[in-house]
DRENLUMMI-701913 format. One record per atom (N, C-alpha, C, O): residue number from 1; residue in three letters; atom name; x, y negated, z negated. Coordinates in pm, 1 decimal. Example, Ala and Ser with C-alpha at 12.3 -4.5 7.8 and 13.67 -1.06 7.14 Angstrom:
<atom><k>1</k><r>ALA</r><a>N</a><xx>1319.0</xx><yy>569.0</yy><zz>-780.0</zz></atom>
<atom><k>1</k><r>ALA</r><a>CA</a><xx>1230.0</xx><yy>450.0</yy><zz>-780.0</zz></atom>
<atom><k>1</k><r>ALA</r><a>C</a><xx>1320.0</xx><yy>330.0</yy><zz>-780.0</zz></atom>
<atom><k>1</k><r>ALA</r><a>O</a><xx>1423.6</xx><yy>331.9</yy><zz>-846.5</zz></atom>
<atom><k>2</k><r>SER</r><a>N</a><xx>1285.0</xx><yy>225.0</yy><zz>-708.0</zz></atom>
<atom><k>2</k><r>SER</r><a>CA</a><xx>1367.0</xx><yy>106.0</yy><zz>-714.0</zz></atom>
<atom><k>2</k><r>SER</r><a>C</a><xx>1290.0</xx><yy>-3.0</yy><zz>-787.0</zz></atom>
<atom><k>2</k><r>SER</r><a>O</a><xx>1340.9</xx><yy>-113.8</yy><zz>-803.9</zz></atom>
end
This chain:
<atom><k>1</k><r>MET</r><a>N</a><xx>-7366.7</xx><yy>7510.5</yy><zz>13149.2</zz></atom>
<atom><k>1</k><r>MET</r><a>CA</a><xx>-7508.3</xx><yy>7534.6</yy><zz>13085.1</zz></atom>
<atom><k>1</k><r>MET</r><a>C</a><xx>-7522.4</xx><yy>7686.8</yy><zz>13041.1</zz></atom>
<atom><k>1</k><r>MET</r><a>O</a><xx>-7537.7</xx><yy>7727.7</yy><zz>12926.0</zz></atom>
<atom><k>2</k><r>LYS</r><a>N</a><xx>-7512.6</xx><yy>7772.8</yy><zz>13175.3</zz></atom>
<atom><k>2</k><r>LYS</r><a>CA</a><xx>-7554.7</xx><yy>7881.4</yy><zz>13137.5</zz></atom>
<atom><k>2</k><r>LYS</r><a>C</a><xx>-7490.2</xx><yy>7957.5</yy><zz>13055.8</zz></atom>
<atom><k>2</k><r>LYS</r><a>O</a><xx>-7547.9</xx><yy>8042.0</yy><zz>12987.4</zz></atom>
<atom><k>3</k><r>LEU</r><a>N</a><xx>-7332.7</xx><yy>7932.6</yy><zz>13051.5</zz></atom>
<atom><k>3</k><r>LEU</r><a>CA</a><xx>-7235.7</xx><yy>7979.6</yy><zz>12964.0</zz></atom>
<atom><k>3</k><r>LEU</r><a>C</a><xx>-7271.1</xx><yy>7986.7</yy><zz>12821.4</zz></atom>
<atom><k>3</k><r>LEU</r><a>O</a><xx>-7259.7</xx><yy>8080.4</yy><zz>12742.4</zz></atom>
<atom><k>4</k><r>VAL</r><a>N</a><xx>-7327.8</xx><yy>7838.2</yy><zz>12801.4</zz></atom>
<atom><k>4</k><r>VAL</r><a>CA</a><xx>-7348.5</xx><yy>7798.8</yy><zz>12655.6</zz></atom>
<atom><k>4</k><r>VAL</r><a>C</a><xx>-7468.7</xx><yy>7878.6</yy><zz>12625.0</zz></atom>
<atom><k>4</k><r>VAL</r><a>O</a><xx>-7480.5</xx><yy>7934.0</yy><zz>12515.8</zz></atom>
<atom><k>5</k><r>ILE</r><a>N</a><xx>-7563.8</xx><yy>7887.1</yy><zz>12722.9</zz></atom>
<atom><k>5</k><r>ILE</r><a>CA</a><xx>-7703.0</xx><yy>7999.3</yy><zz>12664.2</zz></atom>
<atom><k>5</k><r>ILE</r><a>C</a><xx>-7675.0</xx><yy>8145.2</yy><zz>12630.5</zz></atom>
<atom><k>5</k><r>ILE</r><a>O</a><xx>-7708.0</xx><yy>8209.4</yy><zz>12530.8</zz></atom>
<atom><k>6</k><r>ALA</r><a>N</a><xx>-7602.9</xx><yy>8183.4</yy><zz>12743.3</zz></atom>
<atom><k>6</k><r>ALA</r><a>CA</a><xx>-7556.5</xx><yy>8314.5</yy><zz>12711.1</zz></atom>
<atom><k>6</k><r>ALA</r><a>C</a><xx>-7452.7</xx><yy>8345.2</yy><zz>12610.7</zz></atom>
<atom><k>6</k><r>ALA</r><a>O</a><xx>-7446.2</xx><yy>8458.5</yy><zz>12562.9</zz></atom>
<atom><k>7</k><r>THR</r><a>N</a><xx>-7385.4</xx><yy>8268.2</yy><zz>12581.8</zz></atom>
<atom><k>7</k><r>THR</r><a>CA</a><xx>-7301.4</xx><yy>8259.3</yy><zz>12460.1</zz></atom>
<atom><k>7</k><r>THR</r><a>C</a><xx>-7404.7</xx><yy>8260.6</yy><zz>12318.1</zz></atom>
<atom><k>7</k><r>THR</r><a>O</a><xx>-7397.3</xx><yy>8339.0</yy><zz>12223.4</zz></atom>
<atom><k>8</k><r>PHE</r><a>N</a><xx>-7501.3</xx><yy>8148.2</yy><zz>12337.4</zz></atom>
<atom><k>8</k><r>PHE</r><a>CA</a><xx>-7572.1</xx><yy>8169.6</yy><zz>12231.3</zz></atom>
<atom><k>8</k><r>PHE</r><a>C</a><xx>-7657.4</xx><yy>8307.9</yy><zz>12196.3</zz></atom>
<atom><k>8</k><r>PHE</r><a>O</a><xx>-7676.3</xx><yy>8359.8</yy><zz>12086.3</zz></atom>
<atom><k>9</k><r>LEU</r><a>N</a><xx>-7702.3</xx><yy>8349.4</yy><zz>12328.1</zz></atom>
<atom><k>9</k><r>LEU</r><a>CA</a><xx>-7792.2</xx><yy>8465.2</yy><zz>12302.0</zz></atom>
<atom><k>9</k><r>LEU</r><a>C</a><xx>-7724.7</xx><yy>8581.8</yy><zz>12236.6</zz></atom>
<atom><k>9</k><r>LEU</r><a>O</a><xx>-7776.4</xx><yy>8649.4</yy><zz>12147.6</zz></atom>
<atom><k>10</k><r>ILE</r><a>N</a><xx>-7563.7</xx><yy>8607.2</yy><zz>12304.7</zz></atom>
<atom><k>10</k><r>ILE</r><a>CA</a><xx>-7497.2</xx><yy>8699.3</yy><zz>12260.5</zz></atom>
<atom><k>10</k><r>ILE</r><a>C</a><xx>-7452.7</xx><yy>8700.9</yy><zz>12097.3</zz></atom>
<atom><k>10</k><r>ILE</r><a>O</a><xx>-7432.0</xx><yy>8798.6</yy><zz>12025.3</zz></atom>
<atom><k>11</k><r>ALA</r><a>N</a><xx>-7445.7</xx><yy>8556.9</yy><zz>12065.7</zz></atom>
<atom><k>11</k><r>ALA</r><a>CA</a><xx>-7403.5</xx><yy>8572.8</yy><zz>11913.9</zz></atom>
<atom><k>11</k><r>ALA</r><a>C</a><xx>-7542.9</xx><yy>8599.6</yy><zz>11824.1</zz></atom>
<atom><k>11</k><r>ALA</r><a>O</a><xx>-7532.6</xx><yy>8657.8</yy><zz>11716.1</zz></atom>
<atom><k>12</k><r>ILE</r><a>N</a><xx>-7670.4</xx><yy>8555.7</yy><zz>11872.3</zz></atom>
<atom><k>12</k><r>ILE</r><a>CA</a><xx>-7775.7</xx><yy>8628.3</yy><zz>11815.5</zz></atom>
<atom><k>12</k><r>ILE</r><a>C</a><xx>-7806.8</xx><yy>8727.0</yy><zz>11797.9</zz></atom>
<atom><k>12</k><r>ILE</r><a>O</a><xx>-7860.4</xx><yy>8762.3</yy><zz>11692.8</zz></atom>
<atom><k>13</k><r>SER</r><a>N</a><xx>-7780.6</xx><yy>8809.3</yy><zz>11904.3</zz></atom>
<atom><k>13</k><r>SER</r><a>CA</a><xx>-7785.9</xx><yy>8969.6</yy><zz>11934.5</zz></atom>
<atom><k>13</k><r>SER</r><a>C</a><xx>-7716.0</xx><yy>9055.8</yy><zz>11826.7</zz></atom>
<atom><k>13</k><r>SER</r><a>O</a><xx>-7757.1</xx><yy>9153.2</yy><zz>11763.7</zz></atom>
<atom><k>14</k><r>LEU</r><a>N</a><xx>-7566.6</xx><yy>8972.7</yy><zz>11824.4</zz></atom>
<atom><k>14</k><r>LEU</r><a>CA</a><xx>-7470.4</xx><yy>9032.3</yy><zz>11734.9</zz></atom>
<atom><k>14</k><r>LEU</r><a>C</a><xx>-7540.9</xx><yy>9029.5</yy><zz>11579.2</zz></atom>
<atom><k>14</k><r>LEU</r><a>O</a><xx>-7560.3</xx><yy>9123.5</yy><zz>11502.1</zz></atom>
<atom><k>15</k><r>ASN</r><a>N</a><xx>-7566.8</xx><yy>8905.4</yy><zz>11566.0</zz></atom>
<atom><k>15</k><r>ASN</r><a>CA</a><xx>-7596.0</xx><yy>8890.9</yy><zz>11412.9</zz></atom>
<atom><k>15</k><r>ASN</r><a>C</a><xx>-7731.6</xx><yy>8942.1</yy><zz>11399.8</zz></atom>
<atom><k>15</k><r>ASN</r><a>O</a><xx>-7758.7</xx><yy>8964.5</yy><zz>11281.8</zz></atom>
<atom><k>16</k><r>SER</r><a>N</a><xx>-7836.3</xx><yy>8971.2</yy><zz>11490.0</zz></atom>
<atom><k>16</k><r>SER</r><a>CA</a><xx>-7942.0</xx><yy>9056.9</yy><zz>11415.2</zz></atom>
<atom><k>16</k><r>SER</r><a>C</a><xx>-7900.6</xx><yy>9196.5</yy><zz>11424.0</zz></atom>
<atom><k>16</k><r>SER</r><a>O</a><xx>-7972.2</xx><yy>9269.8</yy><zz>11355.8</zz></atom>
<atom><k>17</k><r>CYS</r><a>N</a><xx>-7814.5</xx><yy>9251.1</yy><zz>11482.1</zz></atom>
<atom><k>17</k><r>CYS</r><a>CA</a><xx>-7745.8</xx><yy>9391.0</yy><zz>11464.0</zz></atom>
<atom><k>17</k><r>CYS</r><a>C</a><xx>-7716.4</xx><yy>9414.4</yy><zz>11320.0</zz></atom>
<atom><k>17</k><r>CYS</r><a>O</a><xx>-7783.9</xx><yy>9496.3</yy><zz>11257.6</zz></atom>
<atom><k>18</k><r>ASN</r><a>N</a><xx>-7612.5</xx><yy>9342.6</yy><zz>11258.9</zz></atom>
<atom><k>18</k><r>ASN</r><a>CA</a><xx>-7574.5</xx><yy>9357.5</yy><zz>11145.5</zz></atom>
<atom><k>18</k><r>ASN</r><a>C</a><xx>-7706.2</xx><yy>9329.9</yy><zz>11040.3</zz></atom>
<atom><k>18</k><r>ASN</r><a>O</a><xx>-7724.2</xx><yy>9405.9</yy><zz>10945.2</zz></atom>
<atom><k>19</k><r>THR</r><a>N</a><xx>-7770.8</xx><yy>9246.8</yy><zz>11058.8</zz></atom>
<atom><k>19</k><r>THR</r><a>CA</a><xx>-7892.1</xx><yy>9222.9</yy><zz>10979.0</zz></atom>
<atom><k>19</k><r>THR</r><a>C</a><xx>-7990.3</xx><yy>9325.8</yy><zz>10977.5</zz></atom>
<atom><k>19</k><r>THR</r><a>O</a><xx>-8063.9</xx><yy>9338.2</yy><zz>10879.7</zz></atom>
<atom><k>20</k><r>THR</r><a>N</a><xx>-7999.5</xx><yy>9407.1</yy><zz>11084.5</zz></atom>
<atom><k>20</k><r>THR</r><a>CA</a><xx>-8075.5</xx><yy>9533.2</yy><zz>11083.2</zz></atom>
<atom><k>20</k><r>THR</r><a>C</a><xx>-8033.6</xx><yy>9653.0</yy><zz>11004.0</zz></atom>
<atom><k>20</k><r>THR</r><a>O</a><xx>-8109.0</xx><yy>9731.8</yy><zz>10947.0</zz></atom>
<atom><k>21</k><r>ILE</r><a>N</a><xx>-7870.7</xx><yy>9656.7</yy><zz>11009.2</zz></atom>
<atom><k>21</k><r>ILE</r><a>CA</a><xx>-7809.7</xx><yy>9779.1</yy><zz>10950.8</zz></atom>
<atom><k>21</k><r>ILE</r><a>C</a><xx>-7803.8</xx><yy>9728.2</yy><zz>10791.3</zz></atom>
<atom><k>21</k><r>ILE</r><a>O</a><xx>-7818.2</xx><yy>9811.5</yy><zz>10701.8</zz></atom>
<atom><k>22</k><r>GLY</r><a>N</a><xx>-7785.3</xx><yy>9609.7</yy><zz>10765.8</zz></atom>
<atom><k>22</k><r>GLY</r><a>CA</a><xx>-7807.4</xx><yy>9570.8</yy><zz>10612.8</zz></atom>
<atom><k>22</k><r>GLY</r><a>C</a><xx>-7925.7</xx><yy>9596.2</yy><zz>10547.4</zz></atom>
<atom><k>22</k><r>GLY</r><a>O</a><xx>-7930.4</xx><yy>9611.3</yy><zz>10425.3</zz></atom>
<atom><k>23</k><r>LEU</r><a>N</a><xx>-8034.6</xx><yy>9602.8</yy><zz>10629.5</zz></atom>
<atom><k>23</k><r>LEU</r><a>CA</a><xx>-8182.3</xx><yy>9593.3</yy><zz>10607.9</zz></atom>
<atom><k>23</k><r>LEU</r><a>C</a><xx>-8181.3</xx><yy>9726.1</yy><zz>10597.2</zz></atom>
<atom><k>23</k><r>LEU</r><a>O</a><xx>-8220.8</xx><yy>9761.6</yy><zz>10486.1</zz></atom>
<atom><k>24</k><r>ALA</r><a>N</a><xx>-8145.9</xx><yy>9831.6</yy><zz>10682.5</zz></atom>
<atom><k>24</k><r>ALA</r><a>CA</a><xx>-8178.8</xx><yy>9967.0</yy><zz>10655.4</zz></atom>
<atom><k>24</k><r>ALA</r><a>C</a><xx>-8099.9</xx><yy>10038.2</yy><zz>10542.5</zz></atom>
<atom><k>24</k><r>ALA</r><a>O</a><xx>-8144.7</xx><yy>10141.2</yy><zz>10492.0</zz></atom>
<atom><k>25</k><r>ARG</r><a>N</a><xx>-7989.4</xx><yy>9986.4</yy><zz>10505.3</zz></atom>
<atom><k>25</k><r>ARG</r><a>CA</a><xx>-7886.5</xx><yy>10059.1</yy><zz>10386.1</zz></atom>
<atom><k>25</k><r>ARG</r><a>C</a><xx>-7964.7</xx><yy>10012.1</yy><zz>10262.4</zz></atom>
<atom><k>25</k><r>ARG</r><a>O</a><xx>-7974.7</xx><yy>10081.3</yy><zz>10161.0</zz></atom>
<atom><k>26</k><r>ASP</r><a>N</a><xx>-8028.2</xx><yy>9871.2</yy><zz>10278.9</zz></atom>
<atom><k>26</k><r>ASP</r><a>CA</a><xx>-8103.6</xx><yy>9831.0</yy><zz>10146.5</zz></atom>
<atom><k>26</k><r>ASP</r><a>C</a><xx>-8235.5</xx><yy>9955.2</yy><zz>10123.4</zz></atom>
<atom><k>26</k><r>ASP</r><a>O</a><xx>-8255.3</xx><yy>10025.6</yy><zz>10024.4</zz></atom>
<atom><k>27</k><r>MET</r><a>N</a><xx>-8304.4</xx><yy>9950.3</yy><zz>10240.6</zz></atom>
<atom><k>27</k><r>MET</r><a>CA</a><xx>-8433.8</xx><yy>10045.6</yy><zz>10228.3</zz></atom>
<atom><k>27</k><r>MET</r><a>C</a><xx>-8383.2</xx><yy>10173.5</yy><zz>10179.4</zz></atom>
<atom><k>27</k><r>MET</r><a>O</a><xx>-8431.3</xx><yy>10216.9</yy><zz>10074.7</zz></atom>
<atom><k>28</k><r>ARG</r><a>N</a><xx>-8277.2</xx><yy>10251.6</yy><zz>10251.1</zz></atom>
<atom><k>28</k><r>ARG</r><a>CA</a><xx>-8216.4</xx><yy>10353.0</yy><zz>10229.5</zz></atom>
<atom><k>28</k><r>ARG</r><a>C</a><xx>-8191.0</xx><yy>10372.8</yy><zz>10047.4</zz></atom>
<atom><k>28</k><r>ARG</r><a>O</a><xx>-8230.4</xx><yy>10469.7</yy><zz>9982.6</zz></atom>
<atom><k>29</k><r>GLN</r><a>N</a><xx>-8126.7</xx><yy>10270.8</yy><zz>10000.5</zz></atom>
<atom><k>29</k><r>GLN</r><a>CA</a><xx>-8098.0</xx><yy>10279.0</yy><zz>9876.0</zz></atom>
<atom><k>29</k><r>GLN</r><a>C</a><xx>-8239.1</xx><yy>10273.3</yy><zz>9776.8</zz></atom>
<atom><k>29</k><r>GLN</r><a>O</a><xx>-8261.7</xx><yy>10355.7</yy><zz>9688.1</zz></atom>
<atom><k>30</k><r>ALA</r><a>N</a><xx>-8302.8</xx><yy>10190.9</yy><zz>9801.9</zz></atom>
<atom><k>30</k><r>ALA</r><a>CA</a><xx>-8426.1</xx><yy>10160.0</yy><zz>9738.4</zz></atom>
<atom><k>30</k><r>ALA</r><a>C</a><xx>-8517.8</xx><yy>10297.9</yy><zz>9732.4</zz></atom>
<atom><k>30</k><r>ALA</r><a>O</a><xx>-8592.1</xx><yy>10320.4</yy><zz>9636.9</zz></atom>
<atom><k>31</k><r>GLY</r><a>N</a><xx>-8503.8</xx><yy>10390.0</yy><zz>9848.3</zz></atom>
<atom><k>31</k><r>GLY</r><a>CA</a><xx>-8565.9</xx><yy>10495.5</yy><zz>9848.5</zz></atom>
<atom><k>31</k><r>GLY</r><a>C</a><xx>-8517.9</xx><yy>10623.3</yy><zz>9779.5</zz></atom>
<atom><k>31</k><r>GLY</r><a>O</a><xx>-8582.0</xx><yy>10717.6</yy><zz>9733.1</zz></atom>
<atom><k>32</k><r>GLU</r><a>N</a><xx>-8337.1</xx><yy>10590.4</yy><zz>9788.7</zz></atom>
<atom><k>32</k><r>GLU</r><a>CA</a><xx>-8301.5</xx><yy>10684.1</yy><zz>9688.4</zz></atom>
<atom><k>32</k><r>GLU</r><a>C</a><xx>-8320.8</xx><yy>10655.9</yy><zz>9536.9</zz></atom>
<atom><k>32</k><r>GLU</r><a>O</a><xx>-8319.3</xx><yy>10748.0</yy><zz>9455.3</zz></atom>
<atom><k>33</k><r>GLY</r><a>N</a><xx>-8334.2</xx><yy>10560.3</yy><zz>9510.7</zz></atom>
<atom><k>33</k><r>GLY</r><a>CA</a><xx>-8377.2</xx><yy>10515.9</yy><zz>9362.2</zz></atom>
<atom><k>33</k><r>GLY</r><a>C</a><xx>-8526.7</xx><yy>10558.7</yy><zz>9332.2</zz></atom>
<atom><k>33</k><r>GLY</r><a>O</a><xx>-8553.0</xx><yy>10616.1</yy><zz>9226.6</zz></atom>
<atom><k>34</k><r>LEU</r><a>N</a><xx>-8620.4</xx><yy>10531.4</yy><zz>9422.3</zz></atom>
<atom><k>34</k><r>LEU</r><a>CA</a><xx>-8736.9</xx><yy>10574.5</yy><zz>9409.4</zz></atom>
<atom><k>34</k><r>LEU</r><a>C</a><xx>-8754.8</xx><yy>10740.9</yy><zz>9385.9</zz></atom>
<atom><k>34</k><r>LEU</r><a>O</a><xx>-8834.9</xx><yy>10777.7</yy><zz>9299.9</zz></atom>
<atom><k>35</k><r>GLU</r><a>N</a><xx>-8695.0</xx><yy>10819.4</yy><zz>9447.3</zz></atom>
<atom><k>35</k><r>GLU</r><a>CA</a><xx>-8681.3</xx><yy>10953.5</yy><zz>9450.5</zz></atom>
<atom><k>35</k><r>GLU</r><a>C</a><xx>-8618.5</xx><yy>11021.3</yy><zz>9351.1</zz></atom>
<atom><k>35</k><r>GLU</r><a>O</a><xx>-8649.5</xx><yy>11134.1</yy><zz>9312.6</zz></atom>
<atom><k>36</k><r>LYS</r><a>N</a><xx>-8495.6</xx><yy>10926.8</yy><zz>9292.5</zz></atom>
<atom><k>36</k><r>LYS</r><a>CA</a><xx>-8463.4</xx><yy>10954.9</yy><zz>9157.0</zz></atom>
<atom><k>36</k><r>LYS</r><a>C</a><xx>-8558.1</xx><yy>10957.6</yy><zz>9013.9</zz></atom>
<atom><k>36</k><r>LYS</r><a>O</a><xx>-8553.3</xx><yy>11038.0</yy><zz>8920.8</zz></atom>
<atom><k>37</k><r>ALA</r><a>N</a><xx>-8634.5</xx><yy>10853.3</yy><zz>9031.1</zz></atom>
<atom><k>37</k><r>ALA</r><a>CA</a><xx>-8726.0</xx><yy>10806.3</yy><zz>8934.4</zz></atom>
<atom><k>37</k><r>ALA</r><a>C</a><xx>-8837.2</xx><yy>10897.9</yy><zz>8944.6</zz></atom>
<atom><k>37</k><r>ALA</r><a>O</a><xx>-8900.0</xx><yy>10920.7</yy><zz>8841.2</zz></atom>
<atom><k>38</k><r>ALA</r><a>N</a><xx>-8866.7</xx><yy>10945.7</yy><zz>9035.9</zz></atom>
<atom><k>38</k><r>ALA</r><a>CA</a><xx>-8954.2</xx><yy>11035.0</yy><zz>9064.8</zz></atom>
<atom><k>38</k><r>ALA</r><a>C</a><xx>-8943.1</xx><yy>11181.6</yy><zz>9035.3</zz></atom>
<atom><k>38</k><r>ALA</r><a>O</a><xx>-9044.4</xx><yy>11251.0</yy><zz>9027.0</zz></atom>
<atom><k>39</k><r>GLN</r><a>N</a><xx>-8823.6</xx><yy>11230.0</yy><zz>9019.5</zz></atom>
<atom><k>39</k><r>GLN</r><a>CA</a><xx>-8749.5</xx><yy>11353.6</yy><zz>8982.6</zz></atom>
<atom><k>39</k><r>GLN</r><a>C</a><xx>-8716.5</xx><yy>11342.3</yy><zz>8810.6</zz></atom>
<atom><k>39</k><r>GLN</r><a>O</a><xx>-8692.5</xx><yy>11440.0</yy><zz>8739.6</zz></atom>
<atom><k>40</k><r>GLY</r><a>N</a><xx>-8721.5</xx><yy>11208.3</yy><zz>8766.9</zz></atom>
<atom><k>40</k><r>GLY</r><a>CA</a><xx>-8656.4</xx><yy>11201.7</yy><zz>8633.5</zz></atom>
<atom><k>40</k><r>GLY</r><a>C</a><xx>-8514.0</xx><yy>11178.8</yy><zz>8604.0</zz></atom>
<atom><k>40</k><r>GLY</r><a>O</a><xx>-8467.2</xx><yy>11181.4</yy><zz>8490.1</zz></atom>
<atom><k>41</k><r>LYS</r><a>N</a><xx>-8436.9</xx><yy>11153.1</yy><zz>8727.9</zz></atom>
<atom><k>41</k><r>LYS</r><a>CA</a><xx>-8317.6</xx><yy>11155.2</yy><zz>8712.5</zz></atom>
<atom><k>41</k><r>LYS</r><a>C</a><xx>-8271.2</xx><yy>10990.1</yy><zz>8679.4</zz></atom>
<atom><k>41</k><r>LYS</r><a>O</a><xx>-8333.6</xx><yy>10890.1</yy><zz>8715.0</zz></atom>
<atom><k>42</k><r>GLN</r><a>N</a><xx>-8168.2</xx><yy>10993.6</yy><zz>8616.1</zz></atom>
<atom><k>42</k><r>GLN</r><a>CA</a><xx>-8091.5</xx><yy>10854.9</yy><zz>8606.4</zz></atom>
<atom><k>42</k><r>GLN</r><a>C</a><xx>-7938.1</xx><yy>10843.8</yy><zz>8644.9</zz></atom>
<atom><k>42</k><r>GLN</r><a>O</a><xx>-7854.4</xx><yy>10934.0</yy><zz>8648.7</zz></atom>
<atom><k>43</k><r>GLY</r><a>N</a><xx>-7924.4</xx><yy>10714.7</yy><zz>8671.2</zz></atom>
<atom><k>43</k><r>GLY</r><a>CA</a><xx>-7786.2</xx><yy>10700.9</yy><zz>8719.2</zz></atom>
<atom><k>43</k><r>GLY</r><a>C</a><xx>-7763.0</xx><yy>10590.7</yy><zz>8826.9</zz></atom>
<atom><k>43</k><r>GLY</r><a>O</a><xx>-7860.3</xx><yy>10571.2</yy><zz>8899.6</zz></atom>
<atom><k>44</k><r>ASP</r><a>N</a><xx>-7648.6</xx><yy>10512.7</yy><zz>8851.5</zz></atom>
<atom><k>44</k><r>ASP</r><a>CA</a><xx>-7646.4</xx><yy>10408.3</yy><zz>8925.6</zz></atom>
<atom><k>44</k><r>ASP</r><a>C</a><xx>-7655.1</xx><yy>10436.6</yy><zz>9101.9</zz></atom>
<atom><k>44</k><r>ASP</r><a>O</a><xx>-7677.1</xx><yy>10352.0</yy><zz>9188.5</zz></atom>
<atom><k>45</k><r>GLY</r><a>N</a><xx>-7633.3</xx><yy>10565.3</yy><zz>9117.4</zz></atom>
<atom><k>45</k><r>GLY</r><a>CA</a><xx>-7617.0</xx><yy>10620.5</yy><zz>9271.5</zz></atom>
<atom><k>45</k><r>GLY</r><a>C</a><xx>-7472.0</xx><yy>10569.2</yy><zz>9320.3</zz></atom>
<atom><k>45</k><r>GLY</r><a>O</a><xx>-7441.3</xx><yy>10565.8</yy><zz>9439.4</zz></atom>
<atom><k>46</k><r>GLY</r><a>N</a><xx>-7386.5</xx><yy>10529.9</yy><zz>9216.1</zz></atom>
<atom><k>46</k><r>GLY</r><a>CA</a><xx>-7246.9</xx><yy>10485.6</yy><zz>9280.8</zz></atom>
<atom><k>46</k><r>GLY</r><a>C</a><xx>-7146.0</xx><yy>10573.1</yy><zz>9345.2</zz></atom>
<atom><k>46</k><r>GLY</r><a>O</a><xx>-7036.6</xx><yy>10559.6</yy><zz>9290.2</zz></atom>
<atom><k>47</k><r>GLY</r><a>N</a><xx>-7145.4</xx><yy>10633.7</yy><zz>9414.9</zz></atom>
<atom><k>47</k><r>GLY</r><a>CA</a><xx>-7063.3</xx><yy>10740.8</yy><zz>9440.5</zz></atom>
<atom><k>47</k><r>GLY</r><a>C</a><xx>-7080.8</xx><yy>10799.2</yy><zz>9586.8</zz></atom>
<atom><k>47</k><r>GLY</r><a>O</a><xx>-6989.7</xx><yy>10831.3</yy><zz>9663.1</zz></atom>
<atom><k>48</k><r>GLU</r><a>N</a><xx>-7217.1</xx><yy>10806.0</yy><zz>9609.6</zz></atom>
<atom><k>48</k><r>GLU</r><a>CA</a><xx>-7249.4</xx><yy>10877.0</yy><zz>9716.9</zz></atom>
<atom><k>48</k><r>GLU</r><a>C</a><xx>-7272.2</xx><yy>10776.8</yy><zz>9831.3</zz></atom>
<atom><k>48</k><r>GLU</r><a>O</a><xx>-7344.2</xx><yy>10681.1</yy><zz>9803.0</zz></atom>
<atom><k>49</k><r>ASP</r><a>N</a><xx>-7228.1</xx><yy>10782.6</yy><zz>9942.2</zz></atom>
<atom><k>49</k><r>ASP</r><a>CA</a><xx>-7221.7</xx><yy>10689.0</yy><zz>10063.3</zz></atom>
<atom><k>49</k><r>ASP</r><a>C</a><xx>-7364.6</xx><yy>10761.9</yy><zz>10170.4</zz></atom>
<atom><k>49</k><r>ASP</r><a>O</a><xx>-7436.5</xx><yy>10687.7</yy><zz>10237.4</zz></atom>
<atom><k>50</k><r>MET</r><a>N</a><xx>-7381.5</xx><yy>10903.9</yy><zz>10167.2</zz></atom>
<atom><k>50</k><r>MET</r><a>CA</a><xx>-7435.2</xx><yy>10939.4</yy><zz>10272.3</zz></atom>
<atom><k>50</k><r>MET</r><a>C</a><xx>-7391.9</xx><yy>10903.3</yy><zz>10418.0</zz></atom>
<atom><k>50</k><r>MET</r><a>O</a><xx>-7478.3</xx><yy>10900.0</yy><zz>10505.5</zz></atom>
<atom><k>51</k><r>GLY</r><a>N</a><xx>-7286.2</xx><yy>10881.2</yy><zz>10441.7</zz></atom>
<atom><k>51</k><r>GLY</r><a>CA</a><xx>-7239.3</xx><yy>10865.5</yy><zz>10567.4</zz></atom>
<atom><k>51</k><r>GLY</r><a>C</a><xx>-7263.8</xx><yy>10723.1</yy><zz>10655.2</zz></atom>
<atom><k>51</k><r>GLY</r><a>O</a><xx>-7229.7</xx><yy>10703.0</yy><zz>10771.7</zz></atom>
<atom><k>52</k><r>ALA</r><a>N</a><xx>-7336.7</xx><yy>10626.3</yy><zz>10559.4</zz></atom>
<atom><k>52</k><r>ALA</r><a>CA</a><xx>-7380.3</xx><yy>10497.2</yy><zz>10610.6</zz></atom>
<atom><k>52</k><r>ALA</r><a>C</a><xx>-7258.6</xx><yy>10402.4</yy><zz>10659.9</zz></atom>
<atom><k>52</k><r>ALA</r><a>O</a><xx>-7163.3</xx><yy>10401.3</yy><zz>10582.0</zz></atom>
<atom><k>53</k><r>PRO</r><a>N</a><xx>-7250.0</xx><yy>10349.6</yy><zz>10736.8</zz></atom>
<atom><k>53</k><r>PRO</r><a>CA</a><xx>-7156.5</xx><yy>10273.1</yy><zz>10804.4</zz></atom>
<atom><k>53</k><r>PRO</r><a>C</a><xx>-7098.0</xx><yy>10145.1</yy><zz>10742.3</zz></atom>
<atom><k>53</k><r>PRO</r><a>O</a><xx>-7178.6</xx><yy>10056.9</yy><zz>10771.8</zz></atom>
<atom><k>54</k><r>THR</r><a>N</a><xx>-7017.3</xx><yy>10101.9</yy><zz>10684.9</zz></atom>
<atom><k>54</k><r>THR</r><a>CA</a><xx>-6961.0</xx><yy>9981.6</yy><zz>10608.8</zz></atom>
<atom><k>54</k><r>THR</r><a>C</a><xx>-6907.1</xx><yy>9892.4</yy><zz>10671.9</zz></atom>
<atom><k>54</k><r>THR</r><a>O</a><xx>-6800.4</xx><yy>9912.1</yy><zz>10730.0</zz></atom>
<atom><k>55</k><r>TYR</r><a>N</a><xx>-6971.8</xx><yy>9771.9</yy><zz>10673.8</zz></atom>
<atom><k>55</k><r>TYR</r><a>CA</a><xx>-6874.4</xx><yy>9638.0</yy><zz>10773.1</zz></atom>
<atom><k>55</k><r>TYR</r><a>C</a><xx>-6843.6</xx><yy>9564.3</yy><zz>10701.1</zz></atom>
<atom><k>55</k><r>TYR</r><a>O</a><xx>-6778.8</xx><yy>9466.1</yy><zz>10737.1</zz></atom>
end
């Protein structure tokens, strides 16, 4: 029973890590879009990755 609980907790923690990374990436892209809009620039922003990990 302890093994089942431990496996469940590990699975949840790994899943939340990916969720946090995805959320941070989305927030960064939204911030870049706001910054470009404030500066009056246009573009889809598709060529820059800024070193963000891709999973």
